PLY file of the C-alpha trace (Angstrom):
ply
format ascii 1.0
element vertex 103
property float x
property float y
property float z
element edge 102
property int vertex1
property int vertex2
end_header
81.75 86.99 114.80
81.18 84.44 112.10
83.02 86.44 109.53
86.26 86.36 111.57
86.70 82.66 110.86
86.08 83.20 107.19
88.53 86.08 106.79
92.02 85.22 105.64
94.69 86.95 107.66
97.87 87.67 105.77
101.23 86.92 107.41
102.99 89.70 109.23
99.82 91.36 110.60
98.84 92.85 107.27
95.31 93.66 106.26
92.54 91.04 106.57
91.19 90.16 103.12
87.53 89.63 102.16
85.77 89.41 98.83
83.15 91.93 97.77
80.20 89.62 98.44
81.32 88.91 101.98
81.99 92.63 102.55
78.44 93.46 101.40
76.90 90.88 103.70
78.96 91.80 106.76
79.68 95.51 106.27
78.53 96.63 109.75
80.74 94.01 111.37
83.71 94.98 109.24
83.16 98.68 110.06
83.16 97.84 113.73
86.38 95.92 113.49
88.01 98.78 111.64
86.64 101.62 113.75
86.95 100.06 117.22
89.51 97.33 116.66
91.90 99.40 114.58
92.07 96.66 111.93
92.62 97.19 108.22
90.42 95.18 105.74
91.32 94.70 102.08
88.24 94.13 99.85
88.96 92.08 96.73
87.08 91.00 93.60
88.31 87.79 92.06
91.49 88.06 94.08
92.33 91.61 92.93
92.35 94.46 95.49
89.43 96.87 95.01
89.28 98.90 98.24
90.74 99.17 101.71
88.91 99.93 104.96
91.18 101.71 107.36
90.49 103.45 110.74
89.53 107.14 110.33
92.71 108.41 112.00
94.99 106.20 109.85
97.74 108.01 107.97
100.08 105.82 105.96
103.72 106.94 106.38
105.20 108.40 103.28
101.90 108.76 101.39
101.37 112.50 101.84
101.83 114.99 99.02
104.74 116.63 100.84
106.63 113.28 100.85
106.62 113.20 97.01
110.10 113.83 95.61
110.41 117.30 94.27
107.48 118.84 96.21
107.74 122.59 96.60
108.83 124.38 99.76
106.26 126.25 101.94
107.46 129.60 100.63
107.23 128.69 96.94
105.38 131.27 94.79
102.98 128.61 93.53
101.67 128.00 97.00
101.35 131.77 97.58
99.26 132.05 94.43
97.02 129.17 95.55
96.55 130.85 98.91
95.54 134.09 97.18
93.01 132.25 94.98
91.48 130.51 97.97
91.21 133.85 99.88
89.54 135.49 96.90
87.03 132.62 96.65
86.08 133.15 100.29
85.25 136.84 99.52
83.34 135.92 96.31
79.62 136.54 96.38
77.63 134.19 94.04
75.42 135.81 91.36
72.31 134.43 92.95
73.00 136.40 96.11
73.94 139.52 94.19
70.51 139.57 92.45
68.67 139.29 95.78
70.54 142.33 97.25
69.74 144.38 94.13
65.99 143.89 94.43
0 1
1 2
2 3
3 4
4 5
5 6
6 7
7 8
8 9
9 10
10 11
11 12
12 13
13 14
14 15
15 16
16 17
17 18
18 19
19 20
20 21
21 22
22 23
23 24
24 25
25 26
26 27
27 28
28 29
29 30
30 31
31 32
32 33
33 34
34 35
35 36
36 37
37 38
38 39
39 40
40 41
41 42
42 43
43 44
44 45
45 46
46 47
47 48
48 49
49 50
50 51
51 52
52 53
53 54
54 55
55 56
56 57
57 58
58 59
59 60
60 61
61 62
62 63
63 64
64 65
65 66
66 67
67 68
68 69
69 70
70 71
71 72
72 73
73 74
74 75
75 76
76 77
77 78
78 79
79 80
80 81
81 82
82 83
83 84
84 85
85 86
86 87
87 88
88 89
89 90
90 91
91 92
92 93
93 94
94 95
95 96
96 97
97 98
98 99
99 100
100 101
101 102
């Protein structure tokens, strides 16, 4: 684990930080640390954050759409309209399939 000694760990157990070049060279090791070790890795370019590797089951608290101030209730008419549109799309038959049936 050569990369572990090169990675700078931020205080307070925050994300480990690596630059883009190091991330490219050690991607499989970083993915293993994230997937199996539960770590979070911040990828930077010239010291500026570019991307973050997080475990697949990671959900940041307070970052969901429903946590946004002013989000609509479950019974709001807008959500009912969206549900109707989605249901109609599931029943929709593409033109390419309609032509095949007509032949």
